[in-house]
Steps between C-alpha positions, in 0.01 A plus 500: 500500500206281605549145547357188675701323765425164672745492802395179682577185318691167568787297336497127432684461834179566688295194600247396236589762243528441123834377375461791243536768772856583378630838379446435117143365542404782737632763276319349195162491685550846639531622138179297396315660798610861455712530820805712502632413844471171676663372831766232488339321801671287746826698539571301827554175308875455436472300171247754369729781574771331301259459206404861516877583482538275207194609296443857588718817455475838673258743307621801718342661798432183697298314232615189286437372156525166330827435314437488114616134472215382737218691328231270356330601178120461449526453114365851453553808686229609726379854399536750785699282734757672714842375597486318834681603814546294823501630853659277766218373713409210732226389742572385854257303713520559881349272771539627855321575825409851603273620777393144583401392142678330216545735203542394145600793272639537161714793380612623158852655491645711205876574493720720275754226411630149543769611746234609735307179448812302578570683824134456621486140394818441697334630830182310435691174441612523861137490605360218293525292182466738206612247240212250523234749360513811299257652751670394824318447826670655798428529863552878516294778611377743226653795678834320535493423122426865411777620729747244352395606149549866558824450689633297197368737229337837599355527145301179525124500438310296749142410417272273716358245243135431424403656820161345545539128422376316818789274570826687398468871511520827705122528558419132443210385721681182610851622576529872433479812704208751546736796440816546312658668807463181701708322233781757431487702820728798478620417152147537355598840327749296278196320344369720202311247286272202544423224257121449462522120395267322255204488747471879564512809288574862585123582567487237768811646657358850484255390786789525752598853551815384674624393153458841325868580574628190299516458126309183390692295247384174318710225351440154355711293736534283193633158537497439107594741228155494357344652820719812479292813501188358669552804704746789436596860582492799274796733533597823327871533583838448364603132468720494807484345855526845667200624295298201586595529881411870491152417332436237770563758778222735591381732346575255224598718209513288189277221635173510308299198611450134454360221289287251700390144495120490592546455869195269510722255300735484788488179707419677831253768398180365669463282806411133499596134516632349178459141612129565606408713194421798712576839334374811706522870478614656823149594607398131464787387709398741775141379472628142562735616782785375283412132541471264202149331492642192335806403732440738790850650485596869457501595143802670342440867481628670194659818405163704465401391845826597653490839322149566637611411853778766492338754278405849625359622163203393293564324184533736199656788689821611322773671708687797363812406294366155413636357174291386208464136441362258237374137516577267213470127424807340334469478126527120482216469738276719293589302185423184678161619609419622152604164339347287765828316563773462761754782558786267418374367178672537166219692361533777769871509440465550127246783536712655766812517288317631203350786705834590650681498178236702333384738775800517740560397870216349717450810706461717191238252359287486814509874566543699182476301177179594305250216505473481126866424478465237752206347305716475202764305663301297746139497397197638644463310825846606619431850413166492688676342796754785512218752481325344801825477701567883425146574619496268788199304361593168672360247724720389788506226754730644782782288614489348848708280731783445253278457186552739214196714415350453157445781258243426236493720182231297317210320634402165396372500127568867465810456281279400210318832508825680422607305188468640160292806461384493850849574611547790247174646635626470846819683419323771322261555781799508739689725267869572579420612849806429719343473824775401735343599837327211661134552622452497873265209485612214283241243367457242768497126412223259631729397784520848623139572464413222733591154381756450781273647775213276368718202531619588849150578617344203317729255664375436840763497772446123502377250250203281597727208607728717705193656647359175598817414677516834678144486632466124571321448826651151580736475795752330291568607146734324243576710180672317213661772283704469202795730408408858427147471648549747776567279797657758732256774397207260583656431838554867585133578402397217736665696772310817400187293490557366855578851643171624330313225685640630833795263553767621733822579294719373783331157448580479132821330384614468147788243423725478199817328414795750449601810697480702190155383418394580849634846478315559171184354639524731799550808276207408268279422799558834669440675160173315463376536857615837612267722293198301624593396868782726591875449540471373851266199405690427176830471695331269767454224257789241529690411199822273485652169408424181700845547661461868589150438652604193688806663643277786631255249639780319686644814639157600643452147659664477848527121474763540224843477624670671214821435306741659250380492142772385250507455128538161327835625360628564851367156614708346231799641668427340823533146342849538330557137496165388365508373140227636279377746774309708257299206384452391857375835607254510203378145592444612864303814382283282276429264792408783734272652242338153445409539864739199606691476821845309515338185644194486276511168302450691172844667530730313245785296664754702309419814696379370834832518690600841360154644569517385857852629551410825334200563713709421818761752377239773464358426851845495662618824336165676539480572132218519255500407136253647246247221526531468873299817525195328352564191689495685831196706409309176417610344831387801706161510314450134534571504877280803552797721607424799276323778685137551379560863433788401265300234319217748460713677242425208263118514528484567132789324328575560123776298335653596159674248274338208676652247246834559661391409864683212660323237716665673797355840390167344418490352851589856635215640296251253640611564861475887458156449330348281774410802707448737210195623319608482127769323306564621137778323286581574144746341256557291187587119529674538160748747643612274785889504451639455851494114535861499604396682816203275564219700330235295319224598279292232672435755764200610308349150528595504874312831538189355329517196724551699828235773416221320293267794546755756359406724210724435190527771243718485182658800334533466130546830331864570437591874474876442459589311181412491140266218373805335333698470828187371690416247234857370484522482881185322549586239219816432695344474858228267367751227500480506880207346695254731656319300783272783588443593137662782303315812393606635161642851512330760285709791370371841566692632195379485129559154354720628212732695739864387551782327308574138485739352778856504344756219541861558426735196525863595549810291439632540861471681822705810395309520180175469687593807715611694202157429341319613811704833479411552143126435570521756767663758274235426236217528757604838612570626157882503523557571125207715425333711763551611864286727702621840616433421856778257595266197452563294208222413256473281193217390292374141464153404384386852592640486854791686656739383775745635750760312699258491784249300288737215452565191724741208419398198694693173555466188690823522727693793639821387340347576146531880584888483469520482122203749456671751730819487295315558180294797652819656652684480177211704328475733803134413556351567856364216680394356844526141632251323721486143632873426585460272822812313385709810576482464876640148513828623345769499779606869475130615501406279789802622708401860434141441592598313822723792609226755398239311711721507803541879473126556466398266774692474822439111548762270656449240241552747212819629674637143510399444132699819410811393697488176302553675171847461347598863561435477873540122563708454822557122464268219573616453856441873567156462339425208714588694810290811392211265437533353845518850657193606304295193627631526871493879556344705214546824696877440531516405126347839400724694741811316347387592155454858598853508646353560843623180664774315299626304799238227423662451156795280432809704423530363155148633405534856643692638206234362263226649697658837504523494122149386475374767743697778305359366172158505625532855623624619163232331298218599720592855433502437134168307533345818635558661150313200341563163356698614190757695722542190697535265211745724326752494781429144587573375146817720487615367836464146379660553161181393326475805247509275204250237651201494265261382761596789730422737212155339486452540876580867467242537230250347743597737785463809277124432502472450878756711694336459840689204669191354664297504192791352303514219741120451496503471123766223535343307787127540401525572133362286215647512157310820414643686803867435407554765255833667393625762266665399189872558454428816301362663816179696543294609200176676439349187349639145489438157353408237766696181505334249737413152563152392407434440874598860563270621233197336651223763559668751268415610135689656224411630156764262350637182646826322352537147644843340454611137542211321342693179512488148645691515821404863575132529432414224603788500741727182510399262761133605501376201321199357698159591352433725795830689450445534117158642575661759737762593238219548259319724738819698531517559130129588510580763760781642291278531191215665686724765631482667157256763404586543133784293372677181591856392339631169587869399457702172530869406463631204296795470736511617868761486777391291791708356789815631359479380147308583176266242366232488223143604613170403360197728469254477777205265461283786599570682162323206348191558730437858357250511220667536157282776386602718784881452458736652253860384478764752388855419404770701676708659237867575549565856578746665257827607663518844653733758363833491702597821640865559366785529745772758485770254399 
């Protein structure tokens, strides 16, 4: 018999799937669609397997049917609908490294029974968490999974899923392979079929002769029952697992072909940048060398581009044995286009059911039902729409960079022409022709004909204001640039301009504030400069943070005596008896950044004594703190002790994020610029948010005073945010004074674009976190729609979002705790940034101290490690060791190396032996990477349940090199301190970060929590200047958003060990009413409880 099968679907236990993805609803929709066989999906999930056992029964020969008591009736039988069978299926996501690259691959597995599913799930459970998500993410090689599957069940069907999607597939441009043999090696012959995915069709796959040996299958990857049958497979076999397996094994007897989504509708068909509005065909991408003309970054290449890269056949060539395929548009989408309404409206639903009840299942209606019958049930427009779909008379804007393509059946105003007699005439003219083959060339939309190219070509690389800044001829240039105006891009093009004017690249230095930002600037700079000036010149330009550059300057200056660099967290351990040491260290840091020495009269009396003792300690111990790097650089420059050839590297100095410069850093800039040719600074005084470190927005006024002849340019055009967000943010920041004047931002987007800012007040902290998670699920379309590419999409005001589009921001790192719990409960992937507090916790500080002593063989670090509780030999012994270190450093080192223990007191020798043995063991582990070291260290110390150590491991997972890991801790700003969430690695993740850590970043959607008095603004920040900085912080949070902002507050919050009422932030009142909508958080109905056995 002939039948349609959709083998790749998901249950309600997969993340962001409809709650209706249960056997009874899936069976009902399969009947409505005209499917005979569907997958169960998610066989790895233990609760779902139990539900399958409860609601399905064997139908014989490896297939299953719904038990009669669970069958849902439609009110009327669907003519021609078949009884539905289930096949045990599941998808597994793999993230692993192979041949030097990270691979992210999804695979579809089909099995002949639940017993086999149980055995395979048992083996997978030992590798990773398979209960958090119906499609589990495992750190397993694809070949290893295939081998394990076949060992467990030789009759299993193993199909690489959606093989072209850029991020998570076999041939994906970002994390896939160039050949199937590279992935599966010697087990490649066990693969007999490949899944095309929504962004490709068989014709595209025919361009690769290497795929001729495989059968090409297509499935919906549905995350809601209504999406079943978007793609499907046509079989002519018995209804049995062995028959399906035989049909999917070459020569494929009984496999007739596939039903296809229009691949242009897939989210990754063409290339482009969604955020920048750039949509390109592959040829255009090649023409632009893959670089976005708006942001300068590499565009996301789509499936068609990737196919063309690997193709060895021209488009249109059909290999021998290729199966037939058809392209269709879902019936609800056709009806919606005909009626001019949304797909999910009641009107579409009513017409859909009427058609199905009168004419049969959806696939029959779309493919076979005579048009005059359709006209009787649904009217002339729907009939005309189906005629056009059958003939391929459509306009399509191809999908790109995660945005679905758009299929247009009717053009604007055209629907009226098909009403009444005009529609009948159209049907008569078209007759009953059932033209199911799609023309080679579809009708192209205006965008495809050149709208996007014109936009790209019409936008100069720089707008007039940016061009003025780049080409300014003054020796000193001050650029005041608001959020989203292209600050960094302007700075990079200034470098390009200087090189074009003959500047020596070795004399150009770019300064930014975080290691992460510096790395990104370096990458963007080399991408910009290399095609024009060559890689050698591009690489010669210096890029770094103030501290990186100053450390390099010091090391190249013979007058510098050196020292051991230690983190503020380690320094806190050197003052165990000092009360409030963290506050004291912060005060000293601020004093140093304010360019004050211990004996300066401006130093507050409260800190004078500690500051003096602290500096003496650093000198005696030959230690450097983070700020001392800058202090020493300023001293050497001031005293003329920096070699001229070193200072020549700063002939052209460019400083990004100028508003965050401290007085000490500004003095450094002036000293470097004294012998230089040009000084270019760019920033925004309204984004000055580091007052606690000594930064002050008045640095702009200082610059104007010190360089009265400087050129000043203002950038006003905001490319990032919607007009709503820009208007609200400017209304807020207008409460702050602007001594130098404030230029109003102008949105580059259309005035009507973008939803209002949403505010959701919650009853308490837990309720707030739950509300955040609900909003995330809504934004990614958790109950309606998901992509077939492993990246979740929803629909909100015409926009679609993935996890990677979302950032949850907060004032303090401690707010992340409740959010993490809520996200973990739902199994949502996330990353955290901005947790400086973590390193002050005793266990973490001990770990970092010991790690530092392993990485750097310094006497003082050894002594610090010996002072840890696990090695501590007693205070008397420590005093003796300290004395030995000072009197005879060589003997001290020999004693620690067990080369000369005679110099040690007898009572210390045993402890030193243990310390030496421990160091040797952990140095060997450290050679395997920081995660290996941490795993054993935590086990040794009995800290397996310590939550802070789990967080530290999450950070180490992103930086396995010991030196790099330490550098992040010592040099890192909030943005540099990232860690994986407790759920582990994921293809995409939600960002949780402090607003400080979000500085300089942007996201399609920003959710800001804790809009309460005491949090934002922070308690204790009550002076006018402090409130102004808190307001600037909120302004920064708002302006991280490209499309949507959602605000949250809690009526009660736990602080300082107790829960107390909290009032909404005063800043909420400072947002314009017409830009803000308040939503009430509704109580969620209770979830059905999974019944126990007893």
